[in-house]
N, C-alpha and C positions, 0 to 999 in steps of 0.2 A: 522579433522571434518570440514565440511563446515558451512556456516552461513545462517540464514534466515533473509532477509531484507524486510521490508514492505515499499513500495513506494506509497505515496498518494498525490494527488492534494487536497488542503485544502483551504477553505475560512478563513478569520480572526476569524469567529465565529465557526470554526471547522467542517463545512459542507463538506462532500466528495462526495455527491450524484451527479451523472450525469454531470461531468465537460465537457465531450467531445462533447455533441450534444443535441439539444432540445428534441429528442425522445429516448435518451440513457436509461433513467430510470425514468419514470414519476410516479412510484409507490407512494402511499400516497398522490396523487394529487400534486406532486412537480412541480411547474410551471417554474422553473428557469434553466432547463437543458441547457447546452452549455455555462455556465458562464465563463469557462476558455478562450474561444476563443478571447475575447477582449484584453487579456493580453499576447497572444502568440507572440513569436518572434523567429527568426532564432537561436539566441543564446540559448534561452530557449529550443528549439528543439534539439540543439546539446547536452545540458546537459542531457536531458531526454534520448536521443539516446545513449549517452555514458554509462548511467546507465543500460539501457537495454542490451547493447552489452556485459556487464560483466556477465549477468545471464547465468546459464547453466541448470536451471529448473524453472518452474513456479508452484506456489502454489496459488490457488484461492479459494475464498468462492463460494458457489453455485450460488448466484445471479450474481456475476461478471463473473463466468465461463459461464453461459448461454449467457450473453451479448457477451463475447469474442468468444465463439464457434459459434455464429450466424454471426459474422462479419469477423474474421480474416482468416478463411479458404478460403474466396473469395478474399483475398487481398495478393498480393505477393511483396509488397514494402519491404524495408529493415526491418521494424519492423514486418510486417506480416511473412516474411520468417523466422525470428528468432523465433517468437512465434509458428509457425507451426512445426519447426524443433526440438525444445527442448522437453524433457519429461515434461508432465504436470500432476499436482496432484490437485484434487478438494476435498475439505473438505465437505462431505455430508453424512448424515445418511439415505437418501431416494433415491438418484440417483441410477438407475440400470446400464445399459450398457451405458457408455458415448459415445457420437457421434463424438467428436473431436479426431482424430487419435493421439495416443501417450499419452492418458490420463489414469491415475490410480485414483480410488476413495479411499480417506482416510476416514475411519470411526472413528478412535480413534487417536486424535492428539498426546497425550502423549505416546501412545504405538507404533505408527508407524513412527513418524517423526525423531526419532533418527537414524533409518536405512536410511532414505532419506538423512539426513545430512551427513552420512558416505559416500554416493555415489557421492555427488555433492559439488562443491566449493561455489557457490552462488545460493541459492534458493530465488527467489523474489516473494513476495506477491504484487500484484498491485490492487489498490482499496481495496475491501474486508474488510471494516471496522469491521464488526462483527468478522471475522476470526482474524484480527489483535488484537482485544481485547482479544479473546480467547488465542492467542499465548502469549500475555503479561501475562495473568492470569496463564498459564501453565509454565511460565519461559522459553519459547521456542524462543522468538523473540530476535535476536541479534542486529539488526540495524533498525532504523526508519529514513527513508528519506522523509521529508515533503517538498513539494513545496507549499508555503503559498502565497496566492494571496490577493491583497488589495481590498477585497470586502466582505461585510456582507450581508447575505441573510435572516437570522432570522427564517428560517425553512428548513427542510430537515434532512437527517440522519447525525448525528454528530459523529466524530471519538471517542471522549473520554466520551460519555455518558455511564455511568455504568462501566467504566474501573476500574480494581483494582489498588491500589496505586503502583507506580513504579518510579524509578529514572533513568535518562539518563544523559549522558555527551556528550557535543558537540565534535565530533571526526574529523570534518573538518571545515575550516573557512567558515562562512556564505557567500553565494554568491548571490548578488543582480542582478536580470535579468533586461533587458532594460525597461520593462513596469511596474516595481514595484513589481513583484513576488520575493520571496526569497527562495533559496534552503538551507535547513538545514538538516544536517546529524548527527544523534545521535546514540550512542551505549548504550546498557543497562548497568546500573551502580548500581545494587542492589536495596535496599529499600530506600524510601524517609527518609531523616532526618528531623524530625519535633520537635516541643516543644522548640525551641530556642527563647529567648527574645532578639531581636536585640538591645534593649536599654542597655543590659548588656554586649555586645561585646566590646572588646577593639578596639581602632582605629576607 
């Protein structure tokens, strides 16, 4: 069985909205689109590219899917070629016939994603914070790859707003990128352990 990995660019205060460009996603009056660009580097691009090269299917939330479907079919660089070639799944209860070739609509995460995981080795969720939260809630998310950037925005959609409690373990060494971003890879590790009084611990 394959894994589902959520890959997100994130500010220090947890905002994932519109990292890639000023007009990427201005919904809610978000004025800070394109916040990632000042911290981009060739090394960071290599890390992101290596992560993308491993995926053999894409799983996207509806908002991210619409953004990707409007952009990537017109781009045939290395990332575009990959995204256009692999099977794509979009989580939506309202989408009819998807326009991006190779796309299947997923109506019920819990009922349908088991079969998807049987077919592919690495299914990557990119962006799609609402979908990521739903996958955590359903116990379907196996890996969380966060690229955390040294910037605080104070507004915008935040990844962990309303998320159910969950524990993760660091599965790879943290990697610091040249302009201060940090790549952090976690795997799901059951439920959080709480209620411990640190003052009563030995050592």
